[in-house]
Residue frames as qw, qx, qy, qz and C-alpha x, y, z in Angstrom:
[[0.227, -0.550, -0.541, 0.594, -63.56, -35.01, 71.18],
 [0.142, 0.767, 0.392, 0.487, -65.71, -32.04, 70.27],
 [0.337, -0.560, -0.293, 0.697, -64.99, -28.62, 71.53],
 [0.198, 0.343, 0.353, 0.848, -65.92, -25.12, 70.55],
 [0.107, 0.388, 0.384, -0.831, -68.20, -22.12, 70.95],
 [0.002, -0.340, -0.712, -0.615, -71.54, -21.78, 69.24],
 [0.275, 0.176, 0.345, -0.880, -74.83, -19.79, 69.56],
 [0.258, 0.493, 0.828, 0.064, -78.39, -20.74, 68.78],
 [0.073, 0.509, 0.379, 0.769, -80.30, -18.34, 66.58],
 [0.067, 0.026, 0.440, -0.895, -81.69, -15.46, 68.64],
 [0.062, -0.562, -0.823, -0.063, -85.36, -15.67, 69.59],
 [0.047, 0.044, 0.059, -0.996, -87.16, -12.32, 69.05],
 [0.066, -0.558, -0.820, -0.112, -90.80, -12.04, 69.88],
 [0.053, -0.771, -0.275, -0.572, -93.16, -9.09, 70.36],
 [0.512, -0.833, -0.019, -0.210, -92.44, -8.88, 74.12],
 [0.478, -0.744, 0.456, 0.100, -88.70, -9.56, 74.24],
 [0.735, 0.541, -0.408, -0.024, -85.77, -11.46, 72.96],
 [0.704, -0.565, 0.429, 0.033, -83.11, -13.95, 74.14],
 [0.614, 0.598, -0.515, -0.021, -79.95, -15.69, 72.99],
 [0.875, -0.417, 0.245, -0.024, -78.03, -18.74, 74.09],
 [0.366, 0.729, -0.578, 0.040, -74.24, -19.18, 73.76],
 [0.964, -0.253, 0.080, -0.031, -72.71, -22.60, 74.42],
 [0.068, 0.734, -0.675, 0.041, -69.15, -23.57, 75.22],
 [0.988, -0.003, -0.052, -0.145, -68.36, -27.30, 74.59],
 [0.053, 0.615, -0.785, 0.062, -65.48, -29.48, 75.65],
 [0.081, 0.047, -0.995, 0.032, -66.07, -33.20, 75.00],
 [0.246, -0.514, -0.803, -0.175, -69.39, -34.24, 76.59],
 [0.243, -0.560, -0.437, 0.660, -69.44, -31.18, 78.86],
 [0.170, 0.600, 0.391, 0.677, -71.34, -28.01, 77.87],
 [0.138, -0.430, -0.403, 0.796, -71.64, -24.60, 79.51],
 [0.101, 0.632, 0.594, 0.487, -74.78, -22.78, 78.32],
 [0.117, -0.311, -0.270, 0.904, -75.05, -19.02, 78.94],
 [0.073, 0.645, 0.686, 0.330, -78.61, -17.75, 78.24],
 [0.119, -0.255, -0.195, 0.939, -79.40, -14.00, 78.18],
 [0.069, 0.665, 0.683, 0.294, -82.66, -12.13, 77.77],
 [0.064, 0.342, -0.007, 0.938, -84.13, -8.66, 78.11],
 [0.070, 0.253, 0.739, -0.621, -86.63, -9.50, 80.83],
 [0.270, 0.643, 0.717, 0.018, -89.66, -9.55, 78.47],
 [0.288, 0.685, 0.301, 0.598, -88.61, -6.30, 76.84],
 [0.394, -0.895, -0.200, 0.057, -88.15, -4.38, 80.07],
 [0.534, -0.580, 0.282, 0.547, -84.32, -3.92, 79.54],
 [0.442, 0.822, -0.164, -0.320, -82.65, -2.16, 76.72],
 [0.296, 0.539, -0.783, -0.093, -79.97, -4.90, 76.52],
 [0.875, -0.134, -0.450, -0.114, -79.88, -8.68, 77.06],
 [0.046, 0.612, -0.543, 0.573, -78.78, -8.19, 80.60],
 [0.729, -0.312, 0.426, -0.436, -80.54, -10.95, 82.56],
 [0.611, 0.401, -0.662, -0.168, -78.91, -14.34, 82.32],
 [0.863, -0.344, 0.318, -0.192, -78.56, -17.87, 83.63],
 [0.210, 0.543, -0.803, -0.130, -75.88, -20.50, 83.37],
 [0.933, -0.097, 0.188, -0.292, -76.56, -24.14, 82.86],
 [0.052, -0.569, 0.813, 0.112, -74.06, -27.01, 82.85],
 [0.924, 0.138, 0.048, -0.352, -74.55, -30.29, 81.06],
 [0.266, -0.346, 0.877, 0.201, -72.80, -33.63, 80.72],
 [0.041, 0.260, 0.882, 0.392, -74.45, -34.89, 77.59],
 [0.280, -0.567, -0.438, -0.639, -78.21, -34.22, 78.09],
 [0.615, -0.546, -0.533, 0.197, -77.93, -34.42, 81.88],
 [0.108, -0.918, 0.074, -0.375, -77.81, -31.24, 84.06],
 [0.681, 0.010, -0.453, 0.575, -74.63, -30.85, 86.23],
 [0.106, -0.728, 0.029, -0.677, -75.77, -27.62, 87.92],
 [0.746, -0.627, -0.038, -0.220, -76.38, -29.20, 91.31],
 [0.907, -0.086, -0.104, 0.400, -72.96, -30.88, 91.37],
 [0.518, 0.329, -0.057, 0.788, -71.05, -27.67, 90.65],
 [0.096, -0.471, 0.050, -0.875, -73.24, -25.07, 92.21],
 [0.538, -0.410, -0.733, 0.070, -74.52, -26.99, 95.26],
 [0.306, -0.267, -0.422, 0.810, -73.62, -24.05, 97.56],
 [0.190, -0.059, -0.153, -0.968, -76.12, -21.83, 95.82],
 [0.435, -0.348, -0.758, -0.340, -79.02, -24.25, 96.67],
 [0.339, -0.155, 0.517, -0.771, -81.64, -23.58, 99.18],
 [0.288, 0.164, 0.936, -0.118, -84.27, -26.26, 99.88],
 [0.440, 0.646, 0.476, -0.403, -86.99, -24.28, 98.21],
 [0.181, 0.685, -0.389, -0.588, -84.90, -23.51, 95.15],
 [0.305, 0.371, -0.812, -0.331, -84.56, -26.96, 93.71],
 [0.912, -0.082, -0.013, -0.402, -86.40, -30.32, 93.33],
 [0.801, -0.359, 0.458, 0.145, -83.06, -32.07, 93.64],
 [0.709, 0.206, 0.468, 0.485, -82.01, -31.80, 89.99],
 [0.314, 0.733, 0.273, 0.539, -82.88, -28.36, 88.61],
 [0.424, -0.627, -0.203, 0.621, -81.24, -25.17, 89.80],
 [0.338, 0.895, 0.143, 0.252, -81.39, -21.72, 88.35],
 [0.655, -0.329, -0.010, 0.680, -77.80, -20.27, 88.45],
 [0.135, 0.952, 0.080, -0.264, -77.53, -16.48, 87.92],
 [0.742, 0.465, 0.041, 0.481, -75.06, -15.39, 85.23],
 [0.252, -0.948, 0.159, 0.108, -72.52, -13.56, 87.29],
 [0.400, 0.729, -0.551, 0.066, -68.81, -13.30, 86.56],
 [0.335, -0.450, 0.778, -0.284, -67.96, -15.50, 89.61],
 [0.800, 0.127, 0.519, -0.273, -70.43, -18.22, 88.51],
 [0.735, 0.654, -0.144, -0.106, -69.21, -18.05, 84.88],
 [0.128, 0.693, -0.697, 0.130, -65.60, -18.38, 86.00],
 [0.564, -0.226, 0.744, -0.276, -66.55, -21.43, 88.19],
 [0.836, 0.410, 0.259, -0.256, -68.41, -22.90, 85.14],
 [0.567, 0.725, -0.388, -0.036, -65.45, -22.45, 82.82],
 [0.159, -0.546, 0.801, -0.188, -63.08, -24.15, 85.39],
 [0.739, 0.054, 0.611, -0.278, -65.52, -27.11, 85.47],
 [0.766, 0.609, -0.002, -0.204, -65.59, -27.14, 81.62],
 [0.429, 0.724, -0.535, 0.075, -61.78, -27.22, 81.27],
 [0.556, -0.502, 0.620, -0.233, -61.28, -29.78, 84.06],
 [0.674, 0.364, -0.603, -0.224, -59.58, -32.90, 82.90],
 [0.290, 0.105, -0.894, 0.324, -58.94, -34.79, 86.15],
 [0.624, -0.451, -0.256, -0.584, -61.92, -36.15, 88.11],
 [0.506, -0.047, -0.765, 0.396, -62.34, -37.95, 91.38],
 [0.044, 0.194, 0.522, -0.830, -64.39, -35.40, 93.27],
 [0.207, 0.610, 0.763, -0.052, -68.19, -34.97, 93.16],
 [0.158, 0.950, 0.268, -0.025, -68.02, -31.21, 92.35],
 [0.562, 0.515, -0.048, 0.646, -65.72, -28.61, 91.06],
 [0.438, -0.575, -0.335, 0.604, -64.05, -26.22, 93.50]]
């Protein structure tokens, strides 16, 4: 079983930069992406969280309560990187017992 923390190389372009840090546990991955809003911020302070089981997104399953009909096509959901959302994502990542459709 693979587990660990890694980051992809930062992307820096003329109008901004971003970085992505991933937390892995087995087939599950929590991805935290941060950017500087196309150079408008002095820090990488705008972020999103994505959850994956292998290559498949698990955002809808875990963050279904954040969905609004016009926010998602049924699979994709943008999840803001807040402390509460990150805590929920880490609970999902560390979960070892299943049987429910979503993490609480």
